[in-house]
C-alpha positions, -999 to +999 in steps of 0.1 A: -001+001+000+011+036-008+015+052+027+021+087+015-014+096+015-044+077+029-078+077+018-089+078+053-073+079+087-092+069+120-082+080+154-091+054+178-093+016+177-122+009+198-155-004+188-164+026+169-130+031+152-123-003+141-160-006+126-152+027+108-120+014+095-134-019+083-160-005+068-140+019+045-112-006+038-138-032+029-148-006+001-115-002-012-102+029+009-065+029+019-072+032+057-050+041+085-062+032+120-043+045+150-047+034+187-028+044+217-017+008+221-020-023+200-026-042+234-062-029+235-074-027+200-110-031+200-111-041+237-147-035+250-143-008+279-167-020+306-191-051+311-185-082+290-223-083+277-247-067+253-283-060+259-304-057+227-343-060+222-350-093+206-372-078+180-341-057+168-317-086+166-321-096+131-321-062+119-290-049+136-269-079+128-279-076+092-268-039+093-236-052+109-231-082+087-196-086+072-182-059+097-153-066+123-179-062+154-200-093+144-170-112+130-151-109+165-183-115+184-190-148+170-156-159+179-154-147+214-191-156+223-196-170+260-234-172+261-267-158+249-293-152+274-328-137+283-332-108+304-354-112+335-389-096+329-377-079+294-379-091+259-343-086+255-313-110+245-282-106+268-250-116+247-220-124+269-183-123+254-148-128+262-134-092+262-098-102+257-107-130+229-127-100+212-099-078+210-071-106+198-096-116+171-102-081+160-063-073+158-058-106+138-085-094+113-072-059+110-037-069+106-046-092+077-068-067+057-048-056+028-064-020+028-057-016+065-026-003+083-027-007+119-004+017+142+001+021+177+000+060+179-014+086+202-023+115+182-017+150+199-023+173+169-041+176+136-037+203+110-071+205+088-068+217+054-070+204+020-058+171+035-058+164+070-024+159+089-023+141+122+008+141+145+016+118+171+032+128+202+065+113+190+063+136+159+053+111+134+030+125+107+002+108+089-016+124+061-051+115+048-079+130+026-103+127+052-104+117+089-127+101+115-121+108+152-134+083+175-111+087+205-137+073+229-128+083+267-095+095+260-100+135+253-094+150+287-097+119+304-096+116+340-097+087+366-111+089+401-101+063+428-114+074+461-103+108+466-077+107+441-080+121+405-052+118+378-051+124+339-055+090+322-077+070+298-100+043+311-074+016+317-051+040+333-030+048+301-023+082+287-051+106+282-052+128+248-054+162+263-037+178+233-067+170+209-088+191+233-072+223+222-075+211+185-110+207+185-116+237+207-097+261+183-119+244+153-148+258+172-160+224+186-178+226+219-164+199+243-187+189+273-180+166+300-191+126+304-188+109+335-189+070+335-179+039+361-164+008+357-180-022+375-160-045+397-146-077+387-151-103+414-141-141+421-174-160+423-160-183+448-160-154+473-195-141+466-224-153+489-247-165+461-280-167+481-306-149+463-287-151+428-305-169+402-292-187+369-298-164+340-320-183+314-306-190+281-321-174+251-345-195+227-328-214+201-340-192+173-322-161+188-291-183+193-292-192+156-296-156+145-268-145+168-242-175+160-252-169+122-252-205+113-275-236+127-245-260+124-226-242+152-235-256+187-252-233+210-232-220+239-240-232+273-224-212+302-239-198+334-244-160+342-266-151+372-289-123+385-309-110+413-329-080+423-312-056+446-327-023+458-350-022+429-323-028+403-313-060+387-276-070+393-257-094+366-227-116+371-214-123+340-181-147+330-151-128+317-134-155+297-136-189+281-117-202+314-148-197+330-168-214+309-146-243+308-149-245+345-185-243+343-191-270+316-168-294+337-187-286+371-156-276+387-160-261+421-197-272+421-203-252+385-194-219+401-166-202+381-132-198+398-121-170+375-135-132+377-168-121+367-181-088+364-214-074+378-233-048+356-244-026+384-217-037+407-220-060+436-208-034+464-196-003+445-181+008+412-143+003+415-134+031+392-150+063+384-138+082+350-146+112+329-138+125+297-147+152+272-170+145+242-184+168+214-217+185+225-247+174+206-253+209+194-217+214+179-211+224+144-193+201+121-186+223+090-154+209+080-154+189+047-139+154+052-138+152+090-164+135+112-167+122+147-181+089+160-189+068+189-186+077+226-170+111+213-200+119+194-223+111+223-233+073+215-237+047+243-238+010+240-216-011+221-237-019+192-248+019+188-212+028+186-205+000+162-231+013+138-222+048+144-186+040+130-199+021+101-224+050+091-200+079+095-175+059+077-201+056+046-210+090+048-174+102+045-172+080+015-203+096+000-224+065+006-244+074+035 
């Protein structure tokens, strides 16, 4: 690939950026995807489960068909459940496997260059020049910014506050000035990271096993009827009017449950969406305000940075913004 000028540069290798890069590259665009670290490409930031209305599953998965999100999801799937009291499916995945599969797919796509780079500056003219904090310059005709929670990122642990991305790595404070100089309004967004716990140390009294989704729903999500349905345990309970969940984090959890080790309770960590006791980490970042202008040709914001929430919504937004940049949306 001629690397002197890319058709598209995507800043941020999370769920949004990866879907955007894959969409553009699959349509013949020479695409550069930059992420702060290659060890966390397409690594889901929070819980390892997706909630989606059963009536929307087929439509959403059709929209994402052929994309990297759906390919990685099917290869890292741990279980498909039904949400208590709601007509929703709950899809549980191995976050680390999801990331590794995504990295493999990106590295083997002939139209994608995957680079480890923290972008600290951007010059927007006839082309868009993005500069890393180490002085590397990448030039592209168009750019899509999907930095997630990294612009102006702050982590709060107890009373301590420090500048960092969601995993404690570097935040991208330099991009804050770039966007403000272009007239974009940035607003603060706050979130929390639930705890990872060991189920062997959790009092399971009052917890109930999450029921598996029906065969038809599992077939749609798996994509092929000849793939065995995943059998793995997750749990739920009501707590002060809220529903709490315990989800497995990895395939090792699944293996332990399938072999009924430790009485069928997983020895590896699990995550509770609402937090069994309290949230382990609070974090904040800056995102583009919903009323912010976007007059610059060839520039788009997507995903969390554009105010979207949820893995599937962010993946769809990355795809849609990439299509729009290419004149197809």
